[in-house]
C-alpha positions as CSV (number, residue, x, y, z in Angstrom):
1,M,-59.9,82.2,-124.3
2,N,-58.6,79.2,-126.2
3,I,-60.9,79.1,-129.3
4,R,-58.7,78.0,-132.1
5,N,-58.6,74.7,-134.0
6,I,-61.9,73.3,-132.7
7,I,-62.6,70.5,-135.3
8,L,-66.2,69.4,-135.8
9,R,-66.5,65.9,-134.5
10,S,-70.1,65.0,-135.3
11,G,-72.3,64.5,-138.4
12,T,-70.7,65.1,-141.7
13,F,-69.0,68.4,-141.0
14,C,-65.5,69.2,-142.2
15,L,-65.3,72.8,-141.3
16,T,-62.9,74.1,-138.7
17,A,-64.8,76.1,-136.2
18,I,-62.5,79.1,-135.6
19,L,-64.0,82.1,-133.9
20,G,-65.0,85.0,-136.1
21,A,-64.2,84.9,-139.8
22,A,-60.7,83.4,-139.6
23,C,-61.8,80.1,-141.2
24,F,-63.5,81.6,-144.2
25,S,-62.1,82.9,-147.4
26,T,-64.5,85.9,-147.7
27,P,-63.6,88.9,-145.5
28,I,-66.2,89.5,-142.9
29,K,-67.0,92.7,-141.0
30,V,-67.5,92.1,-137.3
31,S,-70.7,94.1,-137.4
32,A,-73.5,93.4,-139.8
33,Y,-76.5,95.0,-141.6
34,Q,-79.1,97.1,-139.8
35,G,-82.0,94.9,-140.8
36,P,-85.6,95.1,-139.6
37,G,-86.7,92.5,-137.1
38,T,-83.2,91.8,-135.8
39,G,-82.2,94.8,-133.7
40,I,-78.5,94.6,-134.9
41,V,-76.3,97.3,-133.6
42,K,-73.3,98.6,-135.6
43,L,-70.0,98.4,-133.6
44,D,-66.8,100.4,-133.9
45,N,-63.3,98.9,-133.8
46,E,-64.0,96.5,-136.7
47,I,-61.3,94.2,-138.1
48,L,-61.1,93.2,-141.7
49,K,-59.2,90.0,-142.3
50,I,-58.1,89.6,-145.9
51,P,-57.1,86.0,-146.8
52,K,-53.9,85.1,-148.6
53,V,-54.0,84.1,-152.2
54,K,-55.0,80.4,-152.3
55,E,-52.9,78.1,-154.4
56,S,-54.6,76.5,-157.4
57,V,-52.5,74.1,-159.6
58,L,-53.3,73.1,-163.1
59,N,-51.4,69.9,-164.2
60,V,-51.6,69.9,-168.0
61,S,-51.4,66.3,-169.4
62,E,-51.9,65.4,-173.0
63,E,-54.9,63.3,-173.7
64,K,-53.7,60.2,-175.6
65,R,-56.2,59.1,-178.2
66,E,-54.2,56.6,-180.2
67,Y,-55.0,54.7,-183.4
68,K,-53.0,51.5,-183.5
69,N,-53.0,49.5,-186.8
70,K,-52.6,45.8,-186.3
71,T,-53.8,44.8,-189.8
72,P,-51.1,42.7,-191.6
73,L,-50.2,43.2,-195.2
74,V,-52.3,41.3,-197.7
75,A,-50.1,39.5,-200.3
76,E,-50.5,36.9,-203.1
77,S,-47.5,34.7,-203.9
78,F,-46.2,34.0,-207.5
79,D,-43.6,31.2,-207.9
80,S,-41.6,30.7,-211.2
81,D,-40.4,27.1,-211.2
82,V,-37.5,26.4,-213.6
83,A,-38.3,22.7,-213.6
84,H,-41.9,23.1,-214.5
85,N,-41.4,26.2,-216.8
86,V,-44.0,28.4,-215.0
87,T,-43.3,31.9,-216.5
88,S,-46.5,34.0,-216.0
89,M,-49.6,34.6,-213.9
90,T,-52.7,36.8,-214.0
91,Y,-53.7,38.9,-211.0
92,T,-57.0,40.7,-210.4
93,A,-56.6,43.8,-208.1
94,E,-59.0,43.9,-205.1
95,K,-58.1,47.5,-204.1
96,T,-57.2,50.7,-205.8
97,G,-54.0,52.4,-204.8
98,E,-50.3,51.9,-204.5
99,G,-49.4,48.2,-204.4
100,F,-46.0,46.5,-204.3
101,I,-44.2,43.6,-205.8
102,F,-41.6,42.1,-203.4
103,C,-39.0,39.6,-204.6
104,N,-38.3,37.0,-201.9
105,Y,-35.6,35.1,-203.7
106,G,-34.2,34.4,-207.2
107,Y,-33.3,36.6,-210.1
108,A,-35.3,37.4,-213.3
109,K,-36.5,39.9,-215.8
110,L,-40.1,40.9,-214.9
111,T,-42.7,42.3,-217.3
112,I,-46.0,43.7,-216.0
113,K,-48.9,44.1,-218.5
114,T,-52.5,45.2,-218.3
115,G,-55.3,42.8,-219.1
116,A,-55.4,44.3,-222.6
117,G,-51.7,43.4,-223.1
118,N,-50.2,46.9,-222.7
119,V,-46.8,46.8,-220.9
120,I,-46.8,48.8,-217.7
121,K,-43.3,48.1,-216.5
122,T,-40.3,46.0,-217.4
123,T,-37.5,45.6,-214.8
124,N,-35.0,43.2,-213.3
125,V,-35.8,41.8,-209.9
126,A,-33.6,40.1,-207.4
127,K,-33.8,39.1,-203.7
128,D,-35.3,42.0,-201.6
129,S,-36.3,44.1,-204.7
130,I,-39.4,46.2,-204.2
131,I,-41.4,47.5,-207.1
132,S,-44.2,50.1,-206.7
133,L,-47.4,49.5,-208.8
134,N,-50.5,51.7,-209.0
135,L,-53.5,49.3,-209.1
136,T,-57.1,49.8,-210.0
137,Q,-59.7,47.6,-208.3
138,G,-61.1,44.9,-210.6
139,D,-58.4,45.3,-213.3
140,D,-56.3,42.3,-214.4
141,Y,-52.5,42.4,-214.4
142,T,-50.2,39.8,-216.0
143,L,-46.8,39.2,-214.5
144,S,-44.2,37.4,-216.7
145,V,-40.6,36.4,-215.9
146,S,-37.8,35.6,-218.3
147,N,-34.0,34.8,-218.1
148,V,-34.9,32.7,-215.1
149,T,-31.7,30.8,-213.9
150,K,-33.3,29.6,-210.7
151,D,-36.6,29.6,-209.0
152,V,-38.1,33.1,-208.3
153,N,-40.7,34.0,-205.7
154,L,-42.7,37.2,-205.9
155,L,-45.2,38.6,-203.4
156,I,-47.9,40.8,-204.8
157,I,-48.9,43.2,-202.0
158,E,-52.3,44.9,-201.9
159,P,-52.6,48.7,-201.2
160,K,-53.1,49.4,-197.5
161,D,-56.5,50.7,-196.4
162,I,-56.9,54.5,-196.1
163,I,-57.7,55.1,-192.5
164,D,-59.7,58.1,-191.1
165,V,-57.7,59.3,-188.1
166,S,-59.8,62.5,-187.4
167,S,-60.7,61.3,-183.8
168,Y,-57.1,60.5,-182.9
169,N,-54.0,62.6,-181.9
170,L,-51.6,59.6,-182.2
171,I,-51.1,57.3,-185.2
172,N,-49.3,54.1,-184.3
173,D,-48.5,52.2,-187.5
174,K,-45.8,50.5,-189.4
175,I,-43.8,50.9,-192.7
176,E,-43.5,47.2,-193.6
177,L,-41.5,47.8,-196.9
178,K,-38.9,50.3,-197.9
179,G,-40.5,53.2,-199.8
180,M,-44.0,52.2,-198.8
181,T,-46.6,54.9,-198.2
182,N,-49.3,54.7,-195.5
183,T,-52.3,57.0,-196.2
184,Y,-54.7,58.6,-193.8
185,T,-57.5,61.1,-193.9
186,Y,-57.9,63.8,-191.3
187,T,-60.7,66.4,-190.8
188,A,-59.4,69.5,-188.9
189,P,-61.3,70.1,-185.7
190,E,-60.4,73.8,-185.8
191,T,-58.6,76.4,-187.8
192,G,-55.0,77.2,-187.1
193,N,-51.5,75.8,-187.2
194,F,-51.2,72.1,-186.6
195,D,-47.9,70.4,-185.7
196,F,-47.2,66.9,-187.1
197,V,-44.4,65.3,-185.0
198,P,-42.9,61.8,-185.3
199,D,-43.0,60.7,-181.6
200,S,-41.0,57.5,-182.1
201,L,-39.4,55.4,-184.8
202,T,-38.1,51.9,-184.1
203,S,-35.4,52.2,-186.8
204,L,-32.9,54.7,-185.5
205,S,-31.6,55.5,-189.0
206,S,-35.1,56.1,-190.4
207,S,-37.1,59.2,-190.8
208,L,-40.5,60.0,-192.3
209,N,-41.6,61.8,-195.4
210,I,-44.9,63.5,-194.9
211,K,-47.1,65.0,-197.5
212,V,-50.5,66.6,-196.7
213,T,-52.9,67.4,-199.5
214,D,-56.4,69.0,-199.5
215,L,-59.6,67.6,-200.9
216,H,-58.7,68.8,-204.4
217,G,-55.3,67.1,-204.3
218,N,-53.4,70.4,-203.8
219,T,-50.3,70.0,-201.6
220,V,-50.7,71.9,-198.3
221,K,-47.2,71.1,-197.2
222,S,-44.6,68.4,-197.4
223,T,-41.3,67.5,-195.8
224,S,-38.7,64.8,-196.2
225,A,-36.5,63.2,-193.6
226,L,-38.5,64.4,-190.6
227,G,-36.8,62.9,-187.6
228,V,-38.1,62.0,-184.1
229,K,-39.5,65.0,-182.1
230,K,-39.0,67.3,-185.1
231,K,-42.2,69.1,-186.2
232,L,-44.0,69.9,-189.5
233,T,-46.2,72.9,-189.1
234,L,-49.1,73.5,-191.5
235,S,-52.2,75.6,-191.6
236,L,-55.5,73.7,-191.7
237,T,-59.1,74.9,-191.9
238,K,-61.8,73.7,-189.5
239,G,-64.1,71.1,-191.1
240,E,-62.0,70.5,-194.2
241,K,-60.7,67.0,-195.0
242,Y,-57.1,66.4,-195.7
243,T,-55.0,63.4,-196.9
244,I,-51.8,62.5,-195.0
245,A,-49.3,60.4,-196.8
246,V,-46.5,58.9,-194.6
247,K,-43.5,57.3,-196.4
248,S,-40.2,55.9,-195.3
249,Y,-37.3,54.3,-197.0
250,E,-36.6,52.1,-194.0
251,T,-39.0,49.5,-192.5
252,S,-40.0,50.9,-189.1
253,D,-42.7,51.1,-186.5
254,F,-43.7,54.7,-185.9
255,V,-45.9,56.9,-183.9
256,L,-47.0,60.2,-185.5
257,A,-48.5,62.8,-183.1
258,I,-50.9,65.5,-184.3
259,Y,-51.0,68.7,-182.1
260,P,-53.9,71.0,-182.9
261,P,-53.6,74.8,-182.3
262,K,-54.2,74.6,-178.5
263,V,-54.5,77.7,-176.3
264,L,-55.2,76.9,-172.7
265,D,-57.1,79.4,-170.4
266,I,-55.2,79.5,-167.1
267,T,-57.2,82.3,-165.5
268,G,-57.6,81.6,-161.8
269,Y,-54.6,79.3,-161.5
270,T,-51.5,80.2,-159.5
271,K,-49.4,77.4,-160.9
272,V,-49.4,75.6,-164.2
273,E,-47.4,72.4,-164.6
274,D,-46.7,71.6,-168.3
275,S,-44.0,70.2,-170.6
276,Q,-42.7,70.4,-174.2
277,P,-43.5,67.1,-175.9
278,Y,-41.4,67.9,-179.0
279,L,-38.6,70.1,-180.2
280,Q,-39.2,73.8,-180.7
281,C,-42.6,73.4,-179.1
282,T,-44.4,76.6,-178.0
283,R,-47.0,76.4,-175.3
284,K,-49.7,79.1,-175.4
285,Y,-52.0,80.3,-172.6
286,T,-54.5,83.0,-172.0
287,Y,-54.9,84.8,-168.7
288,K,-57.6,87.3,-167.7
289,A,-56.5,89.8,-165.1
290,A,-59.0,90.2,-162.3
291,C,-58.1,93.8,-161.5
292,D,-55.6,96.5,-162.2
293,G,-52.2,96.1,-160.5
294,V,-48.9,94.3,-160.3
295,Y,-48.9,90.5,-160.9
296,Y,-46.0,88.2,-160.2
297,F,-45.0,85.7,-163.0
298,A,-42.2,83.1,-162.6
299,L,-41.0,80.3,-164.8
300,E,-39.1,77.3,-163.6
301,S,-37.5,74.9,-166.1
302,F,-36.7,71.3,-165.3
303,G,-34.6,70.7,-168.4
304,S,-33.3,73.0,-171.0
305,S,-33.3,76.8,-171.0
306,L,-36.7,78.3,-171.6
307,A,-38.2,81.7,-172.4
308,Y,-41.6,83.3,-172.0
309,V,-43.5,86.3,-173.4
310,I,-46.6,88.1,-172.2
311,K,-48.6,90.0,-174.8
312,D,-51.7,92.2,-174.5
313,K,-54.8,92.0,-176.6
314,D,-53.2,94.0,-179.4
315,G,-50.2,91.8,-179.6
316,N,-47.8,94.2,-177.8
317,T,-45.2,92.6,-175.6
318,V,-45.7,93.7,-171.9
319,H,-43.0,91.4,-170.5
320,D,-40.5,88.8,-171.7
321,A,-37.7,86.8,-170.1
322,D,-35.0,84.4,-171.5
323,F,-32.3,82.0,-170.3
324,I,-34.6,80.6,-167.7
325,T,-33.5,77.4,-166.0
326,K,-34.0,77.9,-162.2
327,K,-37.2,79.6,-160.9
328,I,-37.0,83.3,-162.0
329,G,-39.8,85.7,-161.5
330,S,-40.8,89.3,-162.4
331,S,-43.5,91.8,-161.5
332,V,-45.8,92.7,-164.4
333,T,-48.4,95.4,-164.4
334,L,-51.7,94.3,-165.9
335,K,-55.0,95.9,-166.6
336,G,-58.1,94.6,-164.9
337,Q,-60.5,92.5,-167.1
338,E,-58.1,92.4,-170.0
339,T,-57.0,89.1,-171.4
340,Y,-53.3,88.5,-172.1
341,S,-51.5,85.8,-174.1
342,I,-48.5,84.0,-172.6
343,Y,-46.0,82.0,-174.7
344,V,-43.5,79.5,-173.3
345,Y,-40.8,78.2,-175.7
346,N,-37.2,77.2,-176.0
347,G,-34.8,79.8,-174.7
348,T,-31.9,81.1,-176.7
349,I,-29.4,78.7,-175.1
350,G,-31.9,75.9,-175.0
351,G,-31.6,75.2,-178.7
352,D,-33.6,72.2,-179.8
353,N,-33.9,70.6,-176.4
354,M,-37.2,69.9,-174.5
355,S,-38.2,70.6,-171.0
356,S,-40.9,70.2,-168.4
357,F,-41.7,73.4,-166.5
358,A,-43.8,75.2,-164.0
359,L,-45.4,78.6,-164.6
360,Y,-46.3,80.5,-161.4
361,I,-48.8,83.4,-161.3
362,T,-49.6,85.3,-158.2
363,P,-52.5,87.6,-158.9
364,Q,-53.0,91.1,-157.7
365,K,-55.6,91.4,-154.9
366,P,-58.6,93.6,-155.7
367,T,-58.8,97.0,-154.1
368,V,-60.8,96.8,-150.8
369,D,-62.9,99.5,-149.3
370,V,-61.7,99.9,-145.7
371,T,-63.6,103.0,-144.7
372,A,-65.7,101.2,-142.1
373,Y,-62.7,99.4,-140.5
374,D,-60.2,100.3,-137.8
375,K,-57.8,97.4,-138.5
376,I,-56.8,95.5,-141.6
377,E,-55.0,92.1,-141.3
378,D,-53.4,91.3,-144.7
379,S,-50.4,89.6,-146.2
380,F,-47.9,89.5,-149.1
381,T,-47.2,86.5,-151.1
382,F,-44.5,87.8,-153.6
383,I,-41.8,90.4,-153.8
384,Y,-43.0,94.0,-154.4
385,Q,-46.7,93.0,-154.1
386,R,-49.0,96.0,-153.8
387,N,-52.1,95.8,-151.6
388,N,-54.6,98.6,-152.3
389,Y,-57.3,99.9,-150.1
390,L,-60.0,102.6,-150.6
391,L,-60.6,105.1,-147.8
392,K,-63.5,107.6,-148.0
393,V,-63.1,110.7,-145.8
394,D,-66.3,112.6,-144.9
395,E,-64.7,115.6,-143.5
396,K,-61.2,117.0,-143.0
397,G,-59.2,115.5,-140.2
398,E,-56.0,114.0,-139.0
399,Y,-55.6,110.2,-139.7
400,T,-53.0,108.0,-138.0
401,F,-51.8,104.8,-139.6
402,N,-49.8,102.2,-137.7
403,F,-48.3,98.9,-138.8
404,N,-47.8,95.7,-136.8
405,L,-44.8,93.8,-138.3
406,T,-44.5,91.0,-135.8
407,D,-44.1,88.4,-138.6
408,A,-40.5,87.1,-138.5
409,N,-40.2,87.6,-142.3
410,A,-41.3,91.2,-142.2
411,T,-38.7,94.0,-142.0
412,F,-40.4,97.0,-143.5
413,V,-43.3,98.1,-145.7
414,N,-43.7,101.1,-148.0
415,F,-46.9,103.1,-147.5
416,Y,-48.4,105.4,-150.0
417,I,-51.6,107.6,-150.1
418,Y,-53.0,108.7,-153.4
419,D,-55.8,111.2,-154.1
420,C,-58.7,110.6,-156.4
421,E,-56.6,111.8,-159.4
422,G,-53.7,109.4,-158.6
423,K,-51.4,112.1,-157.2
424,T,-49.1,110.9,-154.5
425,I,-49.8,112.8,-151.3
426,L,-47.7,110.6,-148.9
427,S,-44.9,108.2,-149.4
428,K,-43.2,106.6,-146.3
429,E,-41.2,103.6,-145.3
430,Y,-42.4,101.9,-142.1
431,R,-39.6,99.9,-140.6
432,K,-40.0,97.3,-137.8
433,K,-39.4,98.6,-134.3
434,V,-38.1,101.9,-135.6
435,S,-40.9,103.9,-137.3
436,P,-43.5,105.9,-135.4
437,N,-47.1,106.2,-136.3
438,I,-47.7,107.8,-139.8
439,T,-50.0,110.8,-139.5
440,K,-51.6,112.7,-142.3
441,T,-54.3,115.4,-142.5
442,L,-56.8,114.4,-145.2
443,E,-59.3,116.6,-146.8
444,K,-62.8,115.4,-147.7
445,G,-62.7,112.9,-150.6
446,T,-61.7,109.4,-151.6
447,Y,-58.1,108.1,-151.3
448,K,-56.2,105.0,-152.3
449,L,-53.9,103.5,-149.7
450,T,-51.2,101.3,-151.0
451,V,-48.9,99.0,-149.0
452,R,-45.9,97.4,-150.7
453,G,-43.7,94.8,-149.2
454,E,-40.8,92.5,-150.0
455,G,-41.3,88.8,-149.5
456,N,-44.0,86.6,-147.9
457,F,-45.4,87.8,-144.6
458,N,-48.4,88.9,-142.7
459,Y,-49.0,92.3,-141.3
460,A,-51.7,94.4,-139.7
461,M,-52.5,98.1,-140.3
462,T,-54.6,100.2,-137.9
463,I,-56.4,103.3,-139.0
464,Q,-57.3,105.9,-136.4
465,N,-60.2,107.8,-137.8
466,P,-60.3,111.2,-136.0
467,K,-64.1,111.1,-136.0
468,R,-64.4,107.7,-134.3
469,S,-61.2,107.3,-132.4
470,T,-61.6,110.4,-130.2
471,A,-64.6,108.9,-128.4
472,A,-63.0,105.5,-128.5
473,N,-59.8,106.8,-127.0
474,H,-61.6,108.5,-124.1
475,Q,-63.5,105.3,-123.4
476,I,-60.3,103.2,-123.4
477,L,-58.4,105.8,-121.3
478,D,-61.2,105.5,-118.7
479,F,-61.0,101.7,-118.8
480,V,-57.2,101.7,-118.2
481,R,-57.5,104.4,-115.4
482,R,-60.0,102.1,-113.6
483,L,-57.3,99.3,-113.6
484,Y,-54.8,101.6,-112.0
485,V,-57.3,102.9,-109.3
486,Y,-58.9,99.5,-108.5
487,V,-56.0,97.2,-108.8
488,L,-52.9,99.3,-108.0
489,D,-54.8,101.8,-105.8
490,R,-53.2,104.8,-107.4
491,E,-53.5,107.2,-110.2
492,P,-51.7,106.2,-113.5
493,E,-48.5,107.7,-114.7
494,Q,-48.9,109.2,-118.2
495,D,-46.6,106.9,-120.0
496,G,-48.3,103.8,-118.6
497,L,-51.8,105.2,-119.3
498,D,-50.8,105.9,-122.9
499,F,-49.1,102.6,-123.4
500,W,-51.9,100.4,-122.3
501,S,-54.5,102.5,-124.0
502,D,-52.6,102.3,-127.2
503,E,-52.3,98.5,-126.9
504,L,-56.0,98.2,-126.5
505,F,-56.9,100.8,-129.2
506,N,-54.7,99.1,-131.8
507,F,-56.0,95.6,-130.9
508,R,-52.6,94.4,-129.9
509,R,-54.1,93.2,-126.6
510,T,-57.5,92.3,-125.3
511,G,-59.1,93.6,-122.1
512,A,-58.5,90.3,-120.4
513,E,-54.8,90.4,-121.2
514,V,-54.4,93.9,-119.9
515,A,-56.4,93.2,-116.8
516,Q,-54.3,90.0,-116.2
517,G,-51.1,92.1,-116.5
518,F,-52.3,94.4,-113.7
519,I,-53.8,91.7,-111.4
520,F,-50.7,89.5,-111.5
521,S,-48.1,92.3,-111.6
522,P,-45.4,92.4,-108.9
523,E,-46.8,95.8,-107.8
524,F,-50.2,94.3,-107.0
525,E,-48.8,91.2,-105.4
526,N,-46.7,93.4,-103.1
527,R,-49.9,94.9,-101.8
528,G,-50.5,91.6,-99.9
529,T,-54.3,91.7,-100.3
530,S,-56.5,89.2,-98.5
531,D,-58.8,86.8,-100.4
532,E,-61.8,89.1,-99.6
533,E,-60.0,92.2,-100.8
534,F,-58.8,90.3,-103.9
535,L,-62.4,89.4,-104.8
536,K,-63.7,92.9,-104.3
537,I,-61.0,94.2,-106.7
538,L,-62.1,91.5,-109.2
539,Y,-65.8,92.6,-109.0
540,R,-64.9,96.3,-109.4
541,T,-62.4,95.6,-112.2
542,F,-64.3,93.1,-114.3
543,F,-67.9,93.9,-113.5
544,D,-67.6,97.6,-112.5
545,R,-69.7,96.9,-109.4
546,E,-69.6,95.8,-105.8
547,P,-69.9,92.1,-105.1
548,D,-73.2,90.4,-104.4
549,S,-73.4,88.4,-101.2
550,D,-74.0,85.0,-102.8
551,G,-71.3,85.4,-105.3
552,M,-68.8,86.7,-102.7
553,A,-69.5,83.7,-100.5
554,Y,-69.1,81.2,-103.3
555,W,-65.7,82.6,-104.4
556,L,-64.4,82.9,-100.9
557,D,-65.3,79.3,-100.3
558,Q,-63.4,78.2,-103.4
559,L,-60.3,80.1,-102.3
560,S,-60.3,79.2,-98.6
561,S,-60.9,75.5,-99.4
562,H,-58.1,75.6,-102.0
563,K,-60.4,74.2,-104.6
564,M,-59.3,77.1,-106.9
565,D,-56.4,79.4,-106.9
566,R,-56.5,83.1,-107.7
567,S,-55.7,82.6,-111.4
568,A,-58.6,80.1,-111.7
569,V,-61.0,82.5,-110.0
570,A,-59.8,85.3,-112.3
571,N,-60.5,82.9,-115.1
572,G,-64.1,82.6,-114.0
573,F,-64.5,86.4,-114.1
574,I,-62.8,86.8,-117.5
575,F,-65.0,84.2,-119.2
576,S,-68.2,85.6,-117.8
577,Q,-70.9,87.4,-119.8
578,E,-70.6,90.4,-117.5
579,W,-67.0,90.9,-118.4
580,A,-67.8,90.7,-122.1
581,D,-70.5,93.3,-121.6
582,T,-68.1,95.5,-119.6
583,C,-65.5,95.4,-122.4
584,A,-68.1,96.0,-125.1
585,S,-69.2,99.2,-123.2
586,Y,-65.7,100.5,-123.5
587,G,-65.3,99.5,-127.2
588,I,-62.6,96.8,-126.7
589,R,-62.4,93.1,-127.1
590,S,-62.7,90.9,-124.0
591,G,-60.4,88.0,-124.9
592,G,-58.4,86.2,-122.2
593,N,-55.8,83.5,-121.9
594,I,-56.0,82.4,-118.2
595,R,-57.2,78.8,-118.1
596,A,-59.3,77.5,-115.2
597,N,-58.5,74.3,-113.4
598,E,-62.2,73.3,-113.2
599,T,-64.6,72.0,-115.9
600,I,-68.0,73.7,-116.0
601,Q,-70.9,71.3,-116.7
602,P,-73.4,72.4,-119.4
603,T,-76.9,73.5,-118.3
604,A,-80.1,72.2,-119.7
605,A,-80.4,75.5,-121.7
606,T,-76.9,74.9,-123.2
607,Y,-77.9,71.4,-124.3
608,S,-81.1,72.8,-125.8
609,F,-79.1,75.4,-127.7
610,V,-77.0,72.6,-129.3
611,E,-79.9,70.3,-130.0
612,R,-81.6,73.1,-132.0
613,M,-78.6,73.3,-134.2
614,Y,-79.2,69.7,-135.2
615,T,-82.9,69.4,-135.3
616,T,-83.8,72.8,-136.7
617,A,-80.8,73.9,-138.7
618,L,-79.9,70.4,-140.2
619,G,-83.4,68.9,-139.8
620,R,-82.2,65.7,-138.2
621,E,-81.6,64.0,-134.8
622,F,-78.4,64.8,-133.0
623,D,-75.8,62.2,-132.1
624,A,-74.9,61.9,-128.4
625,D,-71.2,62.5,-128.9
626,G,-71.7,65.5,-131.1
627,R,-74.2,67.1,-128.6
628,E,-71.9,66.5,-125.7
629,Y,-68.9,67.9,-127.6
630,W,-70.5,71.2,-128.5
631,A,-72.2,71.7,-125.1
632,Q,-69.0,71.1,-123.1
633,N,-67.0,73.5,-125.2
634,L,-69.7,76.1,-125.0
635,A,-70.1,75.7,-121.3
636,N,-66.4,76.0,-120.7
637,Y,-66.1,79.1,-123.0
638,N,-63.8,77.4,-125.5
639,I,-66.1,78.4,-128.3
640,T,-68.9,80.9,-128.7
641,G,-72.5,80.6,-129.8
642,E,-71.6,82.5,-132.9
643,S,-68.8,80.1,-133.9
644,V,-71.2,77.1,-133.5
645,G,-74.0,78.7,-135.5
646,V,-71.6,79.6,-138.3
647,A,-70.1,76.1,-138.4
648,F,-73.5,74.5,-138.7
649,F,-74.9,76.8,-141.3
650,L,-71.8,76.8,-143.5
651,S,-71.1,73.1,-143.2
652,E,-71.0,70.7,-146.2
653,E,-74.1,69.0,-144.8
654,M,-76.1,72.2,-144.9
655,I,-74.8,73.1,-148.4
656,S,-75.8,69.7,-149.7
657,Y,-79.5,70.5,-148.9
658,N,-79.4,73.1,-151.6
659,L,-81.9,75.4,-149.8
660,S,-83.4,78.3,-151.5
661,N,-82.6,81.8,-150.1
662,E,-86.0,82.0,-148.6
663,E,-85.7,78.6,-146.9
664,F,-82.2,79.4,-145.7
665,V,-83.4,82.7,-144.0
666,N,-86.4,80.9,-142.4
667,R,-84.0,78.3,-140.9
668,L,-81.9,81.1,-139.5
669,Y,-84.9,82.6,-137.7
670,L,-86.0,79.2,-136.4
671,T,-82.5,78.2,-135.2
672,F,-81.1,81.5,-133.9
673,M,-84.2,83.2,-132.6
674,D,-86.4,80.1,-132.0
675,R,-89.3,81.7,-133.8
676,Q,-90.9,82.1,-137.2
677,S,-89.6,85.0,-139.3
678,D,-91.6,88.2,-139.5
679,P,-92.5,89.2,-143.0
680,E,-90.5,92.5,-143.0
681,G,-87.3,90.8,-141.7
682,A,-87.6,87.8,-143.9
683,S,-88.1,90.0,-147.0
684,F,-85.0,92.1,-146.1
685,W,-82.6,89.2,-145.7
686,T,-84.0,87.2,-148.7
687,D,-83.7,90.3,-150.9
688,L,-80.1,90.8,-149.7
689,L,-79.2,87.2,-150.7
690,N,-81.0,87.5,-154.1
691,S,-78.9,90.6,-154.8
692,G,-75.7,88.6,-154.5
693,E,-74.8,89.0,-150.9
694,S,-73.0,85.8,-149.5
695,R,-74.8,83.5,-147.0
696,E,-71.8,83.8,-144.7
697,R,-72.4,87.6,-144.3
698,V,-76.1,87.0,-143.6
699,V,-75.3,84.4,-140.9
700,Y,-73.0,86.8,-139.2
701,G,-75.8,89.4,-139.3
702,F,-78.1,87.0,-137.3
703,T,-75.4,86.1,-134.8
704,R,-75.0,89.8,-133.9
705,S,-78.7,90.4,-133.4
706,T,-80.0,91.2,-129.9
707,E,-82.4,88.2,-130.1
708,F,-79.6,85.8,-130.7
709,I,-77.5,87.4,-127.9
710,D,-80.4,87.0,-125.5
711,K,-80.7,83.3,-126.5
712,C,-77.0,82.8,-125.8
713,N,-77.3,84.6,-122.4
714,D,-80.2,82.3,-121.5
715,A,-78.1,79.3,-122.4
716,R,-75.2,80.6,-120.3
717,I,-72.8,80.8,-123.2
718,V,-70.8,83.6,-124.7
719,P,-72.5,85.0,-127.9
720,Y,-69.3,86.2,-129.5
721,V,-66.0,87.9,-128.8
């Protein structure tokens, strides 16, 4: 039966309707809860499909909150004219702080006095001379020149405003005069080590002198000649206000970056894309391990050599690696629910260079209880990954474990069994096409099964529980024996009986595939059966009964008139409900891959089934195209009633309604059973959801109920496979 990749074409659905649990991230048991009011029956031969680890990428980009100063210097001009003998002027300061006197041209001796006549400074000035002067707002200052041989022009420059840059992480400003100081205030948003880094300087020969003082004027830290991308690290306290003085002996535009003590939580991500914005930058992350086990960490540098260290909550190093340029990974054992610190910094040979990089983390999967399952489908995503399972044994017995390594990337797996105290009781390598089944007698108790692989591949592991598989084996042996007797008209040879039974028991083939192998085998074709004999064999093989007269007449007419060939007729039997019931009675999956040459038209009951999905589940009218799409696929056995119900109830449109658990359960009853919920059943399912069970699991519970199966039978559609 071709039931894969059926895309929802109507409404606002975006879910891929793949039969069973294949399209959902949560592992789903084929059977469901034994709930009142549903008549659900627990089945054997259950398959647990464990999804691969999904990729989640965090692209770390620095938020740029930039202060850009566009305010020009405020200056007052003083000209000493030889011809007119102007030798002095009085200036009243408008601001308090460091001002400057700049000589544009000329040469003279300059004397600066206070308003009271006290001399502050006497100095010679010439073209491009710069004199620093501490000013007090409102005070008068007298500037006098002497020994003037030619005209002199002086610019008196006011102190620049002190700017609060607490809400910025980039300061874009300018040093207009050599030796000038720009002053800023900054209130620390948190406590820790802050890095102050000149991000750019327009003058290649310039550097910055930075001095940081606290509220009391005490120097926190200072440095001279700090170049581009070099850092000044200092410890600040949250909520305290600091003064930042930036000085340069060259005129230059500059950008000063402030990096607070940032620790990024990367829990849940499998890839972190980040970079080093300055020299000797260390990136810090925290990661909380979901469960005990081996995790895979890899670092890839796109520039200089990098290194990384992983430390536990006590600061102990659990793993480190250096000299990393290409993608290099390691397996690291972590404890569940413990938070680890990860540091990425310049490697030994990286020196003072910078790099962008990617940090990869593949988490350990949690331990899964597989006691109720006969088959586990799982995968590896990194080298030496360990997948752990819990197996509870009720009574002593011989268990058989078998691996299906059909994936092209799979060569072998290592299989371990540990007892409740962690003691190894079995350690074996299972190699593709070589190893036999692994058999071990287990006492009553709880065991941990561990599968370890190399690389990235899928695998399946079957577990033959002696308590369940004995009965199942007997049923399957009877099923295969029927095929030999009915189709080949002989008793089976032991090797053939064992082979086909093993294929069915370990889910490597479906009932339809095995039956197809018999019906279209050379041995059967050599029997030269007539059309009537062929049909009798199909009835006995697929339905376990003699043909009814109407059915026999119909199929004979199809064959004799050449409307259908034998494979198309066999297809009709394989995709029937009777065949599904026959397979279910033997504990195997029906399946099938023979395609019919005809198109089956939906019945009125099939249309009604689809319409109820729209009107009752979604509470709106159906669209004609959507109704036709679902009905045609159901009628032609491309999908099942279960897959349609799951697709509607887990669609984005249904999620957008934000139904309460009680409303959700009531819609399930109305849609799947076409009736109001009974109090006992509604209470059971609602309580289950309220306790944390997923809605997906509950939906599957309803699709396996006898009432839903009856509704599917009435609509002439397959309930599930």
